[in-house]
C-alpha atoms as one frame of an Amber mdcrd trajectory, in Angstrom:
protein
 -38.822  39.000  66.553 -36.817  38.159  63.456 -33.420  39.748  63.078 -33.669
  42.203  65.928 -30.336  42.298  67.692 -30.188  42.284  71.460 -26.600  42.363
  72.795 -25.877  41.121  76.293 -26.809  43.322  79.190 -24.340  45.583  80.968
 -23.512  43.129  83.712 -22.554  40.383  81.228 -20.781  42.895  78.991 -18.608
  44.092  81.878 -17.640  40.496  82.550 -16.833  40.117  78.856 -14.593  43.181
  78.792 -12.609  42.000  81.809 -11.747  38.636  80.265  -8.692  39.799  78.373
  -7.208  37.891  75.406  -8.512  34.366  74.762  -8.364  31.797  72.014 -11.194
  32.200  69.485 -12.800  28.995  68.183 -15.383  28.854  65.405 -18.424  26.651
  64.987 -21.602  27.038  62.970 -24.012  26.411  65.868 -23.251  26.578  69.577
 -25.771  24.787  71.764 -25.791  25.642  75.461 -26.934  22.610  77.443 -26.594
  18.849  76.916 -30.029  17.936  78.175 -32.478  16.066  75.929 -33.366  19.064
  73.724 -29.760  20.145  73.204 -28.586  16.620  72.414 -31.369  15.917  69.907
 -30.625  19.205  68.159 -26.884  18.465  68.092 -27.497  15.088  66.490 -29.792
  16.557  63.847 -27.334  19.297  62.931 -24.382  16.915  62.794 -26.384  14.513
  60.614 -26.945  17.402  58.173 -23.229  18.195  58.053 -23.436  21.286  60.260
 -20.484  21.939  62.580 -21.977  22.182  66.055 -20.602  22.380  69.574 -22.515
  21.627  72.759 -21.376  23.366  75.945 -22.524  21.586  79.105 -21.544  22.812
  82.557 -21.923  19.318  84.039 -19.250  16.675  83.536 -19.393  12.911  83.749
 -22.319  10.567  83.355 -25.686  12.008  84.334 -27.975  10.298  86.810 -30.795
  12.822  86.510 -34.207  11.179  86.609 -36.562  14.134  86.969 -38.251  13.542
  83.588 -39.366   9.976  82.978 -42.243   9.984  80.453 -41.566   9.775  76.704
 -44.815  10.213  74.807 -45.890   8.746  71.474 -45.158  11.797  69.322 -41.656
  12.071  70.763 -41.077   8.376  70.073 -42.168   8.995  66.480 -39.579  11.759
  66.170 -36.951   9.408  67.588 -38.100   6.707  65.161 -37.449   9.135  62.289
 -33.858   9.211  63.574 -33.523   5.450  64.024 -33.173   5.462  67.837 -36.694
   4.874  69.172 -36.342   1.112  69.479 -33.074   1.473  71.387 -34.712   3.742
  73.962 -37.793   1.529  74.211 -35.547  -1.405  75.088 -34.396   0.588  78.142
 -37.874   1.487  79.419 -41.365   0.249  80.189 -44.311   0.928  77.846 -47.451
   1.863  79.777 -50.751   1.892  77.884 -52.936   3.788  80.313 -53.030   6.263
  83.176 -55.364   5.934  86.146 -56.729   9.267  87.362 -58.290  10.069  90.730
 -58.442   6.402  91.640 -61.065   5.377  89.107 -61.058   6.690  85.545 -58.345
   5.448  83.197 -57.022   7.365  80.219 -56.233   4.669  77.668 -53.321   5.184
  75.289 -53.562   1.735  73.759 -55.570   2.859  70.739 -53.432   5.826  69.730
 -53.000   5.929  65.924 -49.258   5.436  66.188 -46.624   2.718  66.134 -46.215
   3.647  69.803 -49.643   3.401  71.505 -48.304   4.032  74.982 -46.141   6.287
  77.113 -42.612   5.008  77.677 -41.391   5.198  81.271 -37.621   5.520  81.417
 -35.228   7.689  83.474 -34.110  10.929  81.891 -30.504   9.790  81.940 -31.380
   6.911  79.599 -32.929   9.343  77.127 -29.852  11.553  77.365 -27.539   8.568
  76.925 -29.193   7.451  73.676 -29.246  11.005  72.305 -25.633  11.700  73.294
 -24.396   8.477  71.674 -26.139   9.441  68.441 -24.849  13.019  68.486 -21.232
  11.967  69.079 -21.397   9.205  66.462 -22.538  11.782  63.899 -19.699  14.161
  64.740 -21.159  16.661  67.197 -18.673  18.020  69.733 -19.913  17.871  73.332
 -17.780  19.845  75.770 -18.548  18.802  79.318 -17.584  21.026  82.211 -17.930
  24.119  80.013 -20.468  26.827  80.879 -21.744  29.692  78.751 -21.245  32.812
  80.863 -22.151  35.497  78.326 -22.607  36.349  74.662 -23.021  39.211  72.261
 -24.274  39.436  68.707 -22.649  41.442  65.926 -23.312  41.243  62.204 -23.347
  37.665  61.013 -22.022  35.947  64.144 -22.409  35.514  67.878 -19.457  35.648
  70.228 -19.922  33.323  73.181 -17.925  33.325  76.396 -17.208  29.841  77.712
 -15.769  29.047  81.116 -14.338  25.687  82.079 -16.243  24.796  85.245 -14.811
  21.420  86.173 -18.341  20.679  87.380 -19.855  17.256  87.886 -23.071  16.241
  86.132 -24.862  16.938  89.395 -23.535  20.448  89.895 -20.514  22.754  89.748
 -17.381  21.857  91.610 -13.894  23.208  91.228 -10.861  21.133  90.358  -8.385
  23.725  91.498  -6.759  26.632  89.667  -8.367  29.654  88.029 -11.242  29.080
  85.598 -10.239  28.850  81.948 -12.148  31.063  79.534 -12.467  30.920  75.778
 -14.320  32.878  73.126 -16.283  30.804  70.655 -17.716  32.388  67.526 -20.828
  30.864  66.028 -23.255  31.675  63.252 -26.145  30.798  65.601 -26.582  30.004
  69.273 -29.313  27.862  70.825 -29.989  28.152  74.535 -31.145  24.754  75.759
 -29.657  25.425  79.174 -32.694  24.983  81.372 -34.917  27.034  83.599 -31.998
  29.155  84.858 -30.786  29.812  81.296 -27.728  32.033  80.973 -28.460  32.445
  77.260 -31.965  33.733  77.981 -30.597  36.230  80.484 -27.843  37.319  78.095
 -30.315  38.364  75.382 -32.476  40.166  77.929 -35.628  38.091  77.628 -38.062
  38.023  80.557 -39.450  34.719  81.827 -42.911  35.658  83.067 -45.004  33.248
  85.088 -45.297  31.913  88.595 -44.615  29.021  90.919 -47.774  26.903  91.011
 -46.865  24.177  93.467 -44.053  24.035  95.994 -42.199  21.209  97.702 -42.937
  18.451  95.221 -41.060  15.315  96.307 -39.452  12.903  93.856 -38.264   9.444
  94.823 -37.027   6.322  93.064 -37.986   3.405  95.288 -38.678  -0.349  95.248
 -42.230  -1.472  96.103 -43.019  -4.805  97.740 -46.660  -4.738  96.546 -46.720
  -2.659  93.362 -49.928  -0.989  92.148 -51.701  -1.859  88.902 -49.649  -2.048
  85.734 -50.810   1.388  84.562 -49.544   4.698  85.834 -51.229   5.237  89.178
 -52.282   8.780  90.074 -54.650  10.058  92.728 -55.427  13.206  94.682 -57.217
  14.224  97.829 -56.969  17.956  97.108 -54.561  18.396 100.018 -52.141  15.835
  98.601 -51.441  14.043  95.349 -49.144  11.238  94.241 -48.155   9.492  91.029
 -46.388   6.142  90.762 -44.726   4.956  87.543 -42.741   1.739  86.935 -39.242
   1.902  85.479 -39.395  -1.810  84.651 -36.284  -2.781  86.599 -38.035  -3.253
  89.935 -37.855   0.449  90.758 -40.667   3.002  90.697 -40.769   6.753  90.330
 -42.960   8.436  92.942 -44.043  12.063  92.610 -45.744  13.289  95.784 -46.989
  16.537  97.298 -48.566  17.340 100.662 -50.165  20.743 101.151 -49.658  20.489
 104.898 -45.908  19.878 104.724 -44.389  22.243 102.168 -40.679  22.846 102.712
 -37.929  24.776 100.861 -36.411  23.192  97.769 -33.096  22.658  99.522 -34.662
  20.876 102.509 -33.636  17.205 102.562 -36.338  14.673 101.714 -36.922  11.774
 104.095 -38.410   8.596 102.675 -40.896   8.613 105.551 -42.336  11.868 104.150
 -42.894  10.176 100.816 -44.391   7.069 102.448 -46.801   9.144 104.516 -48.024
  11.129 101.517 -48.481   8.011  99.378 -50.459   6.317 102.203 -52.627   9.406
 102.519 -53.392   9.416  98.789 -53.666   5.682  98.022 -54.386   4.187 101.446
 -51.124   2.195 101.303 -47.431   2.829 100.684 -47.169  -0.433  98.696 -44.358
  -1.668 100.920 -42.039   1.158  99.899 -38.379   0.288 100.400 -35.270   2.413
 100.736 -34.779   4.947  97.900 -31.869   5.190  95.492 -32.640   8.846  94.764
 -34.620  11.633  96.460 -35.206  15.244  95.498 -37.513  18.174  96.131 -38.473
  20.986  93.773 -41.107  23.602  93.116 -43.020  23.683  89.867 -43.204  26.855
  87.789 -45.345  27.802  84.817 -43.367  30.234  82.654 -42.799  31.058  78.994
 -40.613  33.602  77.201 -42.397  35.964  74.782 -39.937  35.200  71.974 -38.060
  32.033  71.057 -35.722  33.983  68.760 -33.636  37.115  69.255 -31.491  37.744
  66.193 -29.142  34.776  65.865 -30.025  33.326  69.251 -32.791  30.776  69.837
 -34.253  29.191  72.959 -35.540  25.640  73.316 -36.817  23.389  76.079 -36.911
  24.605  79.669 -35.005  27.758  78.704 -38.093  28.800  76.732 -40.932  27.264
  78.741 -41.477  25.341  81.964 -44.623  23.464  82.900 -46.167  21.693  85.833
 -45.255  17.982  86.020 -48.867  17.011  85.243 -49.047  14.955  82.069 -45.272
  14.607  81.723 -45.111  17.270  79.009 -41.952  19.240  79.755 -39.165  17.119
  78.271 -41.349  16.036  75.366 -42.139  19.624  74.409 -38.441  20.506  74.506
 -37.488  17.545  72.311 -40.093  18.598  69.778 -38.720  22.164  69.861 -35.383
  20.703  68.823 -36.922  18.557  66.078 -38.595  21.671  64.646 -35.530  23.902
  64.802 -32.815  21.516  63.651 -33.768  21.080  59.989 -34.492  24.801  59.666
 -31.043  25.783  60.911 -29.432  23.166  58.671 -31.324  24.378  55.600 -30.472
  28.020  56.303 -26.787  27.306  56.912 -26.774  25.149  53.782 -27.771  28.207
  51.778 -30.916  26.738  50.216 -33.425  28.312  52.605 -34.190  31.913  53.390
 -33.986  33.514  56.829 -37.775  33.641  57.018 -37.738  29.888  57.603 -36.078
  30.497  60.974 -38.847  32.919  61.932 -41.308  30.033  61.557 -39.761  28.428
  64.654 -41.358  31.122  66.810 -44.611  31.017  64.845 -44.955  27.255  65.215
 -43.481  26.366  68.581 -44.509  29.297  70.792 -48.253  28.505  70.475 -47.508
  24.846  71.255 -45.654  25.840  74.417 -48.559  28.067  75.442 -51.062  25.260
  74.854 -49.015  22.807  76.911 -48.913  25.372  79.705 -52.696  25.579  79.666
 -53.317  21.842  79.546 -50.756  20.845  82.171 -51.962  23.673  84.397 -55.545
  22.405  84.155 -54.464  18.884  85.114 -52.433  20.141  88.063 -55.200  22.369
  89.359 -57.672  19.501  89.107 -55.322  17.387  91.226 -54.879  20.193  93.788
 -58.561  21.078  93.951 -59.792  20.479  97.468 -62.846  18.249  97.171 -64.737
  17.407 100.390 -64.731  13.687 101.142 -68.439  13.185 100.337 -67.812  14.636
  96.854 -64.644  12.683  96.037 -66.664   9.669  94.911 -68.632  11.949  92.600
 -65.457  13.334  91.065 -64.130   9.819  90.536 -67.397   8.780  88.908 -67.286
  11.794  86.585 -63.723  11.007  85.522 -64.666   7.355  85.026 -67.589   8.340
  82.810 -65.479  10.723  80.716 -62.852   8.049  80.217 -65.492   5.765  78.702
 -66.811   8.311  76.177 -64.753   7.325  73.160 -64.509  10.703  71.351 -63.546
  12.539  74.538 -61.040   9.960  75.735 -59.465   9.731  72.260 -59.106  13.502
  72.123 -57.539  13.596  75.591 -55.123  10.790  74.735 -54.063  12.512  71.491
 -53.434  15.766  73.365 -51.385  14.176  76.156 -49.362  12.047  73.710 -48.521
  14.991  71.436 -50.197  13.424  68.403 -52.733  16.253  68.279 -50.074  18.932
  67.750 -50.366  20.710  64.413 -48.912  23.883  62.932 -50.624  26.879  61.313
 -51.356  26.535  57.595 -51.627  29.331  55.013 -55.081  30.525  54.051 -56.603
  28.209  51.455 -54.119  25.405  52.105 -55.074  21.743  51.843 -56.631  20.441
  55.117 -53.650  18.131  55.686 -51.157  21.003  55.753 -49.524  21.467  59.155
 -50.654  18.105  60.501 -48.510  15.248  61.724 -47.959  12.530  59.146 -48.698
   8.911  60.001 -46.215   6.077  59.620 -47.481   4.880  56.245 -46.234   1.851
  54.379 -44.309   2.729  51.222 -44.268   0.886  47.922 -40.602  -0.059  48.391
 -41.413  -1.877  51.645 -40.150   0.792  54.031 -42.186   2.652  56.596 -42.446
   6.395  56.003 -40.565   7.120  59.235 -37.728   4.906  58.058 -37.542   6.977
  54.878 -37.335  10.158  56.987 -34.037   8.971  58.484 -32.247  10.533  55.533
 -33.094  13.965  56.944 -34.687  15.159  53.700 -38.178  16.185  52.677 -40.324
  13.354  51.364 -42.548  13.933  48.355 -45.258  11.295  48.637 -46.508  11.349
  45.056 -49.050   9.041  43.388 -47.322   9.622  40.062 -43.705   9.380  41.181
 -41.265  11.606  39.317 -38.765  14.171  40.601 -38.727  17.656  42.061 -37.243
  19.801  39.332 -34.748  22.544  40.032 -31.992  23.149  42.592 -34.144  22.086
  45.576 -34.628  18.610  44.162 -31.602  17.189  45.966 -33.222  18.035  49.306
 -36.282  15.835  48.741 -36.799  12.144  48.117 -39.781  11.050  46.034 -41.632
   8.012  47.390 -44.893   6.233  46.667 -47.359   4.648  49.064 -48.002   0.934
  49.069 -51.716   1.698  48.726 -52.883   3.990  45.911 -53.606   7.600  46.922
 -54.665  10.650  44.957 -53.190  13.326  47.231 -49.614  14.515  46.723 -47.992
  15.329  50.055 -44.713  17.054  50.908 -43.497  15.835  54.292 -41.034  17.964
  56.228 -37.962  16.401  57.901 -39.734  16.724  61.282 -42.617  14.516  60.064
 -45.204  17.265  59.580 -46.986  17.906  56.305 -45.676  21.098  54.753 -47.874
  21.044  51.642 -50.505  18.849  50.041 -52.603  18.939  46.884 -55.248  16.851
  45.146 -54.409  18.509  41.808 -52.178  16.253  39.649 -50.860  19.366  37.898
 -49.724  21.084  41.114 -46.035  21.983  41.253 -44.307  20.482  44.337 -41.031
  22.232  43.452 -42.711  25.627  43.763 -44.375  24.493  46.985 -41.034  23.443
  48.474 -39.471  26.780  47.490 -42.292  28.670  49.222 -42.064  26.437  52.271
 -38.382  27.108  52.879 -38.551  30.751  51.706 -35.885  29.881  49.156 -33.506
  32.785  48.408
């Protein structure tokens, strides 16, 4: 989509024109939404010295717990920012997932420092990310909603309205709403499934609702299930139980015979009945601390970029809850986009680098849609009782075939994600880099905390030329013959087995240097 401009639609423009005079405030990047994706992006930009402002309609401390799974690849990205261990201390590592009552998908042998999925409430993830972003200098404006925008030349004008809303929803504090105009070089819409930014640039959000009336509950259990994630399905109902580690459990449950509107209150007896139907017991379910109901959509925008406006997270794609992919995919969107915006605003990268966000992340979002959809449809597939044992046996057999189970675990964890490589590129190009031990005693992911490229070179040396300051040269603890250029988001941007290859030229091509 590149630099195509798409001003706000007529309805938003009319609202804009009626605002009258306001104070204009300038920032380099305006991020709409202080969910996980927006907060990770804000921290990355602030760490790179980019002035960024986050506008979040909610105010106060969040207690959202809809997303609860943090997968291995996401933990690696957090490790590259020095905050993975802090989040892990607030959650419960789970090394396997039981499917359909029998087969278990093992995560314990993932080739990562984090061979598990971390179970922790979404608000804990947001808390860690927000603390980092603020400490690095990002401005987070709570109770401020983006209500419109328009692009012109080299900036975006954004309309902000003070909502006075709580973190759980809008609520007035009296008096007329206050409006301000904020001018930014770029805008990122990380404002969720009902994204105002997406609507303002006129992007469709094609897709469909795939399952309705999914119940969520945080409950205590008197007789908890096995230590792994427990998931089962009868075709007419499914349920998943995950431990938070503090004596509470997240239950996700659906009953085909009792689908109600999203705004219908959830009774704990509904959840108990569905869990008993699926597992044969409700595990002594106690009184909940939180209940909710939602419907699950599968949608994706055709473009993640329109001119100077980008979309990330649920504003760009929404998935079924199967596999716990949604929040993780959004966080990885942010990890991909942040260093590219910083490099472009720093003047040492060309605008074509920003186009690579669409080229790299849109196919990943589409793949996650396909995989999570397949898992959900398998759970919803009505299997006659005599055949349920056969399905369980098939899943159990697949889980024991090492190549298949390893491939499934890598896909679910995000470790299998790779990006397109140019024709003739080294086979490592576009792949995730492992957490290798360096000659100076650090881990590679510790070295990435500087936010720069890493040139992993057997011969040492420097990157000559003006781009040299944006890369650190390191050596592996074990000898290697391949020279590798690692991007700030821990993917391999270039590699060569030729000792005479020029990494400076490779870096210039990679960032489309002006």
